[in-house]
C-alpha positions as CSV (number, residue, x, y, z in Angstrom):
1,M,60.5,-48.9,-58.3
2,S,60.1,-45.7,-61.6
3,R,56.9,-48.7,-62.7
4,Y,55.3,-48.7,-59.2
5,V,55.8,-44.8,-58.6
6,L,54.4,-44.2,-62.0
7,R,51.9,-46.4,-61.2
8,Q,50.8,-45.0,-57.3
9,L,51.2,-41.2,-59.4
10,S,48.9,-42.4,-62.3
11,L,45.9,-43.8,-59.6
12,L,46.5,-40.7,-57.2
13,L,46.1,-37.7,-60.0
14,V,42.7,-40.4,-61.1
15,T,41.5,-40.6,-57.8
16,F,42.0,-36.9,-56.7
17,F,40.2,-35.5,-60.3
18,L,37.4,-38.4,-59.4
19,L,37.4,-36.5,-55.7
20,T,37.3,-32.5,-57.1
21,L,34.9,-34.4,-59.8
22,L,32.5,-35.7,-56.9
23,S,33.0,-32.1,-54.7
24,F,31.6,-29.7,-57.3
25,S,28.7,-31.5,-58.8
26,L,27.3,-32.0,-54.4
27,G,26.9,-28.3,-55.2
28,Y,24.1,-29.3,-57.7
29,W,23.1,-32.3,-55.6
30,F,22.3,-30.0,-52.6
31,P,19.3,-27.7,-52.1
32,G,19.5,-24.1,-54.3
33,D,21.5,-22.3,-56.0
34,A,24.4,-23.5,-57.5
35,L,26.4,-21.2,-58.2
36,A,25.8,-20.2,-54.2
37,N,26.7,-23.7,-53.0
38,L,30.0,-23.8,-54.8
39,S,31.6,-20.6,-54.2
40,G,29.2,-19.0,-50.7
41,I,27.8,-16.2,-52.9
42,Q,24.3,-15.0,-51.5
43,T,23.1,-11.7,-52.7
44,L,20.1,-9.7,-53.9
45,D,23.0,-7.1,-55.5
46,S,22.3,-8.0,-59.1
47,A,26.0,-6.3,-60.5
48,L,27.6,-8.7,-57.8
49,Y,25.5,-11.5,-58.8
50,E,26.6,-11.2,-62.4
51,Q,30.1,-10.7,-60.9
52,A,30.3,-13.5,-59.5
53,I,28.7,-15.8,-62.4
54,A,31.3,-14.4,-64.5
55,S,34.1,-15.4,-62.2
56,R,33.2,-19.3,-61.9
57,S,32.0,-19.1,-65.3
58,F,28.4,-20.0,-64.3
59,D,27.7,-18.7,-67.5
60,Q,29.2,-21.3,-70.6
61,N,28.9,-25.1,-70.4
62,I,29.5,-27.5,-67.9
63,A,32.8,-28.5,-68.1
64,A,33.7,-24.6,-68.0
65,Q,32.3,-24.3,-64.9
66,Y,34.2,-27.6,-63.3
67,F,38.0,-26.3,-65.2
68,S,36.7,-22.4,-62.9
69,Y,35.6,-24.6,-60.1
70,L,39.4,-26.4,-60.4
71,T,41.0,-23.1,-60.7
72,H,39.2,-21.5,-58.0
73,L,40.4,-24.5,-55.6
74,L,43.9,-24.1,-56.6
75,Q,44.4,-20.3,-56.3
76,G,43.1,-20.8,-52.3
77,D,40.1,-19.1,-53.5
78,W,37.1,-22.1,-51.8
79,G,34.2,-19.7,-51.4
80,V,32.9,-18.5,-47.9
81,S,30.9,-20.0,-45.3
82,L,27.1,-19.8,-45.7
83,Q,26.8,-19.3,-41.7
84,D,30.2,-17.6,-41.0
85,G,30.6,-15.4,-43.7
86,E,34.1,-16.0,-43.7
87,P,36.8,-17.9,-46.2
88,V,36.7,-21.2,-45.5
89,W,40.7,-21.4,-47.0
90,N,41.0,-19.3,-44.3
91,E,39.8,-21.5,-41.7
92,M,40.8,-24.4,-43.5
93,K,44.6,-23.3,-42.4
94,I,43.8,-23.0,-39.4
95,R,41.8,-25.5,-38.4
96,F,43.2,-28.5,-40.6
97,P,47.1,-28.6,-38.1
98,A,44.4,-28.9,-35.0
99,T,42.8,-31.8,-36.3
100,M,46.4,-32.8,-38.2
101,E,47.9,-32.4,-34.3
102,L,45.4,-34.9,-32.2
103,A,45.8,-37.9,-35.0
104,L,49.1,-37.6,-35.0
105,L,49.9,-37.4,-30.9
106,A,46.9,-40.9,-31.0
107,L,48.6,-42.2,-34.2
108,L,52.2,-42.2,-32.2
109,L,50.0,-43.5,-29.0
110,A,48.7,-46.3,-30.8
111,L,52.3,-47.1,-32.3
112,A,53.5,-47.3,-28.5
113,I,50.8,-49.6,-27.2
114,G,49.5,-52.0,-30.5
115,L,53.4,-53.1,-32.0
116,P,54.7,-54.2,-27.9
117,A,51.4,-55.5,-27.1
118,G,50.8,-57.9,-30.6
119,I,55.1,-58.7,-30.3
120,I,54.5,-59.9,-27.0
121,S,50.8,-61.6,-27.7
122,A,52.1,-63.6,-30.3
123,V,55.4,-64.7,-28.6
124,Y,53.1,-66.0,-26.0
125,Y,50.7,-67.7,-28.4
126,T,47.7,-69.6,-26.1
127,R,49.4,-68.2,-23.1
128,W,48.3,-66.4,-20.2
129,P,49.9,-63.4,-21.6
130,D,48.7,-63.8,-24.6
131,R,44.6,-64.4,-23.2
132,V,44.8,-61.5,-20.9
133,I,46.1,-58.7,-24.2
134,N,43.7,-60.4,-26.7
135,T,40.4,-59.7,-23.8
136,F,41.7,-56.5,-23.8
137,S,41.9,-55.9,-27.7
138,L,38.7,-57.6,-28.0
139,S,36.8,-55.5,-25.0
140,G,38.6,-51.9,-26.7
141,Y,38.1,-52.7,-30.7
142,S,34.4,-53.5,-28.7
143,I,34.0,-50.1,-27.7
144,P,32.1,-47.5,-29.2
145,V,33.9,-43.9,-29.6
146,F,31.9,-41.7,-28.0
147,W,30.6,-44.4,-25.2
148,L,34.3,-44.2,-24.2
149,A,35.1,-41.1,-24.4
150,Q,31.4,-40.3,-22.2
151,L,32.3,-43.1,-19.8
152,L,36.5,-40.7,-19.0
153,I,34.8,-37.7,-19.2
154,L,32.6,-39.1,-15.9
155,I,35.5,-40.7,-14.1
156,F,38.3,-38.3,-14.7
157,A,36.7,-35.3,-15.5
158,V,33.0,-34.9,-14.1
159,T,33.9,-37.3,-11.1
160,L,38.0,-37.5,-10.1
161,G,38.3,-33.4,-10.9
162,L,41.6,-34.2,-13.3
163,I,41.6,-33.5,-15.9
164,P,39.3,-30.7,-18.7
165,I,36.4,-31.9,-20.5
166,A,36.5,-29.5,-23.4
167,G,39.4,-27.3,-25.8
168,Q,42.6,-26.5,-26.1
169,I,43.7,-24.6,-23.4
170,N,42.4,-22.2,-21.0
171,P,41.1,-19.1,-22.9
172,L,42.4,-17.4,-19.6
173,Y,45.7,-17.4,-22.0
174,N,45.1,-15.9,-24.2
175,I,47.5,-17.7,-27.3
176,E,46.9,-16.2,-30.8
177,P,46.2,-19.2,-33.3
178,V,48.6,-18.8,-35.4
179,T,49.0,-22.2,-37.3
180,G,46.1,-23.4,-35.1
181,S,48.4,-26.3,-33.6
182,I,48.2,-25.1,-29.7
183,L,51.6,-26.2,-29.6
184,I,53.2,-25.0,-31.9
185,D,51.6,-21.8,-31.3
186,I,52.3,-21.7,-27.4
187,M,56.4,-21.6,-28.4
188,I,56.0,-19.1,-31.0
189,S,54.3,-16.5,-28.4
190,D,56.2,-14.7,-26.3
191,G,53.8,-14.7,-23.7
192,P,54.7,-14.6,-20.0
193,H,53.6,-18.1,-19.1
194,R,54.1,-19.7,-22.0
195,L,55.2,-22.9,-19.8
196,E,51.9,-23.5,-17.3
197,A,50.3,-22.9,-21.1
198,L,52.0,-26.2,-22.6
199,G,51.0,-27.5,-19.7
200,N,47.4,-26.7,-19.6
201,A,46.9,-27.6,-23.0
202,L,49.4,-30.9,-22.5
203,R,45.9,-31.9,-19.9
204,H,43.4,-31.0,-22.5
205,M,44.5,-33.5,-24.8
206,V,45.0,-36.2,-22.7
207,L,41.1,-37.2,-23.4
208,P,41.0,-36.4,-26.8
209,V,43.9,-38.8,-27.9
210,I,43.2,-41.5,-25.8
211,V,40.2,-42.1,-26.6
212,L,41.3,-41.3,-30.2
213,A,44.0,-43.7,-30.0
214,I,41.9,-46.7,-28.5
215,M,40.7,-48.3,-31.4
216,P,43.7,-48.2,-34.2
217,A,45.6,-49.8,-31.1
218,T,43.5,-52.4,-30.6
219,L,43.8,-53.3,-34.4
220,L,47.5,-52.8,-34.5
221,T,48.2,-55.4,-31.6
222,R,45.5,-57.9,-33.5
223,I,47.8,-57.8,-37.1
224,T,51.1,-57.3,-35.6
225,R,50.0,-60.3,-32.9
226,S,49.6,-62.7,-36.5
227,A,52.1,-61.5,-38.7
228,L,54.2,-62.3,-36.5
229,H,52.8,-65.6,-35.2
230,D,52.0,-66.9,-39.0
231,V,56.5,-65.8,-39.0
232,L,57.7,-67.3,-36.2
233,N,56.2,-70.5,-37.8
234,K,58.0,-70.2,-40.7
235,N,60.7,-72.8,-41.7
236,Y,63.4,-70.2,-41.4
237,I,62.5,-69.7,-37.8
238,H,62.9,-73.3,-36.5
239,A,66.2,-73.7,-38.8
240,A,67.4,-70.5,-36.9
241,R,66.1,-72.1,-33.6
242,A,67.8,-75.0,-33.6
243,K,70.9,-73.7,-34.5
244,G,70.6,-72.5,-30.8
245,L,69.8,-68.5,-31.3
246,H,68.8,-67.1,-28.8
247,S,65.0,-66.9,-28.9
248,A,65.4,-62.4,-27.9
249,S,67.8,-62.6,-31.8
250,V,65.4,-64.3,-33.5
251,I,62.4,-62.7,-32.5
252,W,64.5,-58.6,-33.1
253,K,66.6,-59.7,-35.9
254,H,64.6,-61.6,-38.2
255,A,61.0,-62.3,-37.1
256,V,59.8,-58.3,-36.6
257,P,61.8,-57.6,-39.2
258,N,60.0,-59.8,-41.8
259,A,56.3,-59.4,-40.2
260,M,56.5,-55.3,-40.7
261,Q,56.2,-56.8,-44.1
262,N,52.1,-57.2,-43.1
263,I,51.7,-54.7,-40.2
264,T,52.9,-51.6,-42.3
265,R,50.5,-52.5,-45.3
266,Q,47.6,-52.4,-43.2
267,L,49.3,-48.1,-42.0
268,G,46.7,-46.7,-44.1
269,L,43.6,-48.2,-42.6
270,L,44.7,-48.0,-39.5
271,F,44.8,-44.3,-40.4
272,S,41.3,-44.3,-42.2
273,I,39.8,-45.4,-39.0
274,L,41.8,-43.6,-37.1
275,I,40.9,-39.8,-39.4
276,T,37.0,-40.9,-39.3
277,N,36.7,-41.1,-35.9
278,T,38.3,-37.8,-35.2
279,M,35.4,-36.3,-36.3
280,I,33.5,-37.8,-33.4
281,T,35.9,-37.2,-30.6
282,E,36.5,-33.9,-31.6
283,V,32.5,-33.1,-31.6
284,I,33.0,-34.1,-28.1
285,F,35.7,-32.4,-26.8
286,S,34.7,-29.2,-28.6
287,W,38.2,-29.6,-30.3
288,P,38.5,-26.3,-33.1
289,G,39.4,-28.7,-36.2
290,V,38.6,-29.4,-39.4
291,G,36.2,-32.4,-37.6
292,S,33.5,-31.0,-35.5
293,W,34.1,-27.6,-38.6
294,L,32.6,-30.7,-40.7
295,V,29.6,-31.8,-38.0
296,R,28.7,-28.3,-37.6
297,S,28.6,-27.4,-41.2
298,I,26.2,-30.2,-42.7
299,Y,23.8,-29.9,-39.5
300,E,23.3,-26.1,-40.5
301,R,23.6,-26.4,-44.1
302,D,26.8,-24.9,-44.7
303,Y,27.3,-26.7,-47.8
304,P,30.6,-24.9,-49.1
305,V,32.3,-25.8,-46.3
306,M,31.2,-29.7,-46.7
307,Q,32.4,-29.9,-49.7
308,A,35.4,-28.7,-48.3
309,G,35.9,-30.8,-45.6
310,L,35.0,-33.7,-47.6
311,L,37.6,-32.7,-49.8
312,V,40.3,-32.7,-47.2
313,L,39.8,-35.0,-45.3
314,A,40.0,-37.7,-48.5
315,T,42.4,-35.9,-49.7
316,L,44.8,-36.5,-46.7
317,I,44.1,-40.8,-46.3
318,L,44.1,-40.7,-50.5
319,L,48.0,-39.3,-50.1
320,V,48.4,-41.0,-46.9
321,N,47.2,-44.8,-48.5
322,V,50.4,-43.5,-51.6
323,L,53.3,-43.0,-49.2
324,L,52.8,-46.5,-47.2
325,S,52.0,-47.8,-50.6
326,L,55.4,-46.9,-52.2
327,L,56.9,-47.3,-48.2
328,H,56.3,-50.6,-49.1
329,A,57.2,-51.2,-52.3
330,W,60.4,-49.7,-51.6
331,R,61.1,-51.3,-48.6
332,Y,60.2,-54.8,-49.5
333,P,60.7,-55.2,-53.3
334,Q,58.9,-58.5,-53.5
335,V,55.8,-56.5,-53.4
336,R,56.8,-54.7,-57.6
337,Q,58.2,-59.0,-58.1
338,E,54.7,-59.9,-57.7
339,L,52.9,-57.0,-59.9
340,Y,55.4,-57.3,-62.7
341,A,57.6,-60.5,-61.9
342,T,60.9,-57.6,-61.9
343,H,62.7,-56.0,-59.3
C-alpha cells in the first residue's frame, strides 16, 4: 500500500507542477502586459510599477519569475482583480465554500437517487422496473443542464411561484458572509430570525441542487446497473443461490459490496462532471460561487481571476481523484496486486 501511496503522491505533485506552470504561462499567452495579467497591478506610477517588477522577479529570467509566482501563491498573494480591484485570494475564500456547498449537496442527492435506482434496475434486469429506470436515466442524461434549469424555473418558480429563482438567500435577512457557505453563515449568525433564514436559504437551494444532481444521478444509475449485473452473473453468486441463501442476503451481502469496486472507480469521473456543470448552474441561478465568478471573468477578461479559478477547480478535481484512487486501493487489495503483483 505504501508503494501505491507514493506513486499517487508523485503523480499528484507532477500534475500540480504542470498546472501551476500552465497557470503561470497564461500570463504570457493572454494579450497585454504579463505582469498585469499575473498580478492585476495596473499603475501609471513608475515607482510602484518598478516595485511590482522587483517583487515578482520580472527583472530576472523566466525560471525566477515562475518560482516567485509559486511563492506568491503559497503566501496567499494571488493578485488583484482587474475589474473589482479586490484581492483574488479574499474573494476565493468566500466563493469556494459556496461552490462546494452546492456541489456536495448535489453529490449526496445523486448518490441517494443513483445507487438505489441502479440496484433495482440490475435486480430486475430487462423487466419493467429496469425499463422504466432506463428510460428515465437515459432522458436525464440526454437533457442539457441549461435547458433543464430553464424548464424547472419556468414550472416551479415562474408558473407555480413555489421556489425563488436566484441567489443564496433573501437579502432582507442580512446574513453576513463569513465562510461563504450560506448554511454555516446562518448558523453562526446572531440574528433573531435564523430559522426563517435557514428555510429561505434551503428554498433557494432546491432548484440548483436538483439541476446539478440529475446528470451524475443518471450516470451513477447506469454504472451501478452494469456493475451489479456483472456480479450477479458470477459463479459464486449462483453457488450462493444454489445453497438456498435468501435472495436479499445474496444481493446485499455478496453482490453489492463486490459491485462497489467498479462504482468507486467511477466516482472521480462523476465529480469532474459535477464541477463542470456547477459553472453553468451557478450562472443560471446567480449563485455566488467560483463558477459564476470564473465565467464573468472570462467575459470581462479579468486574467488574474481566470488563472486562479482554473487553478483551484483543476486542483480540486485532481485531489478528489487521487483520494478516491487511494480509497479504492485501500478498500480493494486486488487493485494493488494488479499493479505490483503483491499485497
